[in-house]
C-alpha positions as CSV (number, residue, x, y, z in Angstrom):
1,M,-13.3,45.7,-46.1
2,A,-14.6,46.7,-43.2
3,I,-18.2,45.4,-41.9
4,Y,-20.9,47.8,-40.4
5,N,-23.5,46.8,-37.5
6,G,-26.2,49.3,-38.6
7,R,-28.8,50.1,-36.5
8,L,-32.5,51.5,-36.7
9,P,-33.6,53.2,-33.6
10,Q,-36.8,54.5,-36.4
11,I,-37.5,54.8,-39.7
12,D,-38.1,57.7,-41.2
13,I,-42.3,57.3,-41.6
14,A,-42.3,60.8,-43.7
15,E,-40.0,58.7,-46.4
16,A,-42.0,55.2,-45.9
17,T,-44.9,56.6,-46.7
18,R,-43.2,58.8,-49.9
19,Y,-42.2,55.6,-51.1
20,A,-45.4,54.0,-50.4
21,G,-46.7,57.0,-53.2
22,L,-49.2,57.9,-50.1
23,R,-47.4,62.1,-50.0
24,Q,-50.4,63.5,-51.7
25,A,-53.0,61.0,-49.8
26,T,-53.9,63.7,-47.0
27,D,-56.7,61.0,-45.2
28,F,-54.5,57.8,-45.3
29,P,-54.5,57.0,-41.8
30,K,-51.0,57.9,-40.5
31,Q,-50.5,55.4,-37.7
32,L,-50.5,52.2,-40.8
33,V,-47.3,54.0,-41.7
34,A,-45.9,54.0,-38.2
35,D,-47.1,50.4,-37.7
36,A,-45.3,49.5,-40.7
37,C,-42.1,50.6,-39.4
38,L,-42.4,49.5,-36.8
39,E,-42.4,45.6,-37.7
40,V,-39.8,46.3,-40.0
41,Q,-37.6,47.6,-37.0
42,L,-38.5,44.9,-35.1
43,V,-37.3,41.9,-37.8
44,A,-34.6,43.5,-39.7
45,A,-31.0,42.4,-39.8
46,P,-29.2,46.1,-40.8
47,K,-25.3,45.1,-41.9
48,G,-23.0,46.8,-44.6
49,V,-19.4,46.1,-45.9
50,Y,-17.4,48.9,-47.6
51,E,-14.2,49.2,-49.5
52,V,-11.8,51.6,-51.1
53,Y,-9.4,51.0,-54.4
54,E,-7.3,53.5,-56.5
55,Y,-9.5,54.4,-59.4
56,E,-8.7,55.3,-62.9
57,A,-11.0,57.9,-64.3
58,E,-9.4,58.1,-68.0
59,T,-9.9,54.7,-68.3
60,G,-12.7,54.1,-66.4
61,L,-10.9,51.5,-64.5
62,I,-10.5,50.1,-60.1
63,K,-7.6,48.6,-59.2
64,S,-9.1,46.1,-57.5
65,N,-8.6,42.0,-57.1
66,P,-9.8,41.6,-60.3
67,P,-9.6,45.0,-61.7
68,L,-13.0,46.1,-62.7
69,Q,-13.7,47.7,-66.0
70,L,-17.2,50.4,-65.4
71,E,-18.7,50.6,-68.9
72,G,-21.5,53.7,-69.2
73,T,-21.3,56.9,-69.8
74,S,-23.7,57.6,-66.4
75,I,-21.3,55.6,-63.7
76,R,-18.0,57.8,-65.8
77,Q,-19.1,60.9,-66.1
78,H,-20.0,60.6,-62.3
79,L,-16.5,59.4,-61.3
80,A,-14.6,61.6,-64.0
81,K,-12.7,64.1,-61.5
82,A,-12.0,60.8,-58.9
83,T,-8.7,59.1,-58.1
84,K,-10.5,56.8,-55.7
85,V,-13.5,55.1,-54.9
86,Y,-15.5,53.3,-52.1
87,V,-17.5,50.1,-53.0
88,L,-20.1,48.9,-50.5
89,A,-23.1,47.3,-49.8
90,V,-25.8,47.3,-47.3
91,T,-28.7,44.6,-46.5
92,I,-31.4,44.5,-44.0
93,G,-32.0,40.5,-44.5
94,E,-34.6,38.4,-45.8
95,G,-36.5,39.2,-42.8
96,V,-38.6,41.7,-43.5
97,E,-39.9,40.0,-46.8
98,L,-40.5,37.6,-44.7
99,R,-42.8,39.4,-42.6
100,S,-43.6,41.2,-45.4
101,A,-45.1,37.4,-47.1
102,E,-46.7,36.6,-43.7
103,L,-48.9,39.7,-44.3
104,F,-50.3,39.2,-47.1
105,K,-50.7,35.3,-46.8
106,E,-53.1,36.1,-43.3
107,G,-54.8,39.1,-45.7
108,N,-53.7,42.1,-44.2
109,Y,-52.4,43.0,-47.8
110,T,-52.2,47.1,-47.0
111,L,-49.8,46.6,-44.3
112,G,-47.8,44.2,-46.3
113,L,-47.6,46.8,-48.9
114,L,-46.4,49.4,-46.0
115,V,-44.5,47.2,-44.7
116,D,-42.6,46.9,-48.1
117,A,-41.7,50.6,-48.6
118,A,-40.6,50.7,-45.3
119,A,-38.3,48.0,-46.0
120,T,-36.5,50.4,-48.8
121,T,-36.5,53.2,-46.2
122,A,-34.5,51.0,-43.6
123,V,-32.4,49.9,-46.3
124,E,-31.5,53.5,-47.7
125,Q,-31.3,55.0,-43.9
126,V,-28.4,52.1,-43.4
127,A,-26.8,52.8,-46.9
128,D,-26.7,57.0,-46.2
129,Q,-25.5,55.4,-42.3
130,V,-22.0,53.8,-44.1
131,N,-21.8,56.3,-46.5
132,E,-21.5,59.3,-44.0
133,I,-18.5,57.2,-42.6
134,I,-17.6,56.7,-45.9
135,K,-17.7,60.5,-46.1
136,K,-15.5,61.0,-42.7
137,E,-13.2,58.5,-43.2
138,A,-12.1,60.0,-46.9
139,A,-12.8,63.9,-45.7
140,K,-9.6,62.6,-43.2
141,V,-7.1,62.0,-45.9
142,G,-7.7,64.9,-48.6
143,Y,-11.0,64.2,-50.6
144,T,-14.2,64.7,-50.7
145,T,-17.0,62.5,-51.4
146,T,-19.6,61.9,-54.4
147,W,-23.1,60.7,-54.3
148,R,-23.3,57.4,-53.8
149,F,-23.6,55.7,-57.9
150,S,-26.0,52.3,-57.7
151,P,-26.6,49.7,-60.7
152,G,-29.2,50.6,-62.9
153,Y,-28.7,54.4,-62.1
154,G,-28.5,56.2,-65.4
155,N,-27.1,53.6,-67.7
156,W,-25.1,52.3,-65.9
157,A,-26.4,48.0,-66.5
158,L,-26.8,45.6,-63.7
159,E,-24.9,43.1,-65.2
160,V,-22.3,44.8,-63.6
161,Q,-23.4,43.4,-60.0
162,K,-21.9,40.4,-59.4
163,D,-18.7,42.0,-60.3
164,L,-19.2,44.8,-57.9
165,A,-20.4,42.2,-55.2
166,A,-17.2,40.2,-55.6
167,I,-15.2,43.1,-55.3
168,T,-17.3,44.3,-52.2
169,G,-17.3,41.3,-50.2
170,T,-20.6,41.0,-50.4
171,D,-20.8,37.3,-49.1
172,S,-19.3,39.0,-45.6
173,I,-22.8,40.2,-45.0
174,D,-24.9,37.1,-46.3
175,L,-25.6,39.1,-49.4
176,A,-25.6,37.3,-53.3
177,V,-26.7,38.2,-56.9
178,T,-28.7,35.9,-58.7
179,D,-28.7,35.2,-62.1
180,T,-30.5,37.9,-63.2
181,F,-28.4,40.5,-61.7
182,L,-30.5,41.5,-58.7
183,L,-29.8,41.4,-55.3
184,F,-30.6,38.6,-52.3
185,P,-32.2,39.3,-49.8
186,R,-34.2,41.8,-52.1
187,K,-34.0,45.1,-50.0
188,S,-30.4,45.4,-50.4
189,V,-28.2,48.4,-51.7
190,T,-24.9,48.8,-53.7
191,A,-23.1,51.5,-54.6
192,I,-19.7,53.4,-55.6
193,I,-18.4,56.4,-54.6
194,G,-16.1,58.4,-55.7
195,C,-13.7,60.0,-53.9
196,M,-11.9,63.7,-55.4
197,P,-9.0,65.7,-54.4
198,N,-10.5,68.7,-51.5
199,G,-11.0,71.7,-54.3
200,E,-12.8,69.1,-56.8
201,T,-16.7,69.4,-56.9
202,M,-19.4,67.4,-58.2
203,T,-20.6,67.9,-61.7
204,T,-23.8,65.4,-61.9
205,K,-27.1,66.1,-60.3
206,R,-28.2,63.8,-57.6
207,G,-30.8,61.7,-57.1
208,C,-35.1,62.6,-58.2
209,T,-33.2,65.9,-59.4
210,S,-31.6,63.7,-62.1
211,C,-34.2,61.4,-63.7
212,T,-36.9,62.1,-66.1
213,Q,-39.9,60.4,-64.6
214,V,-41.6,63.6,-63.5
215,N,-44.8,62.0,-62.4
216,C,-43.2,58.8,-60.4
217,A,-45.1,59.1,-57.1
218,S,-42.0,58.7,-55.4
219,R,-40.1,61.3,-56.2
220,K,-38.9,63.8,-54.1
221,L,-40.1,67.6,-53.7
């Protein structure tokens, strides 16, 4: 298990704008989004953890302790060429949610909503940082990595969250899974990355290009 202490020297304002559903709102004050990003930077506590396991693609079995059987055609197809997998989790802590709640209580609803969008951007940035570390580690031993895939994507059910959290070691970064299979703190991400022998390539599309919700306000162009 490897622990990662994240960093947020800046938060992508364009991404925060997209998550807020304001990409087409040309007259919206950009400074408000920048203010929300700063609010998140001040209270976020970015952390991550990851672990690598052997993987049997034919049966969808992660050889962890205990072993984790993957169910769902989406995740099985995603890892079809993988022989190892990295499981990872990141969080930016509970402080961001508390700050957002404070802003709502003060009647500053717009900034409260923008803080939520900026926090989503922040946790994705931390996940990208861990993703990059994993990619480099895998490359050193002759593997190409897939893009990360999280519970809830495709038909990979959220019910796997507790088992995935257990083999990732999320308790080491104070990240828990609720009885309804959601993450707490809420601004957190769990995911899996497949390791394919060099020369293999992905067959599945990434992110928004694989989603049928073409009218989503947060959709990337």
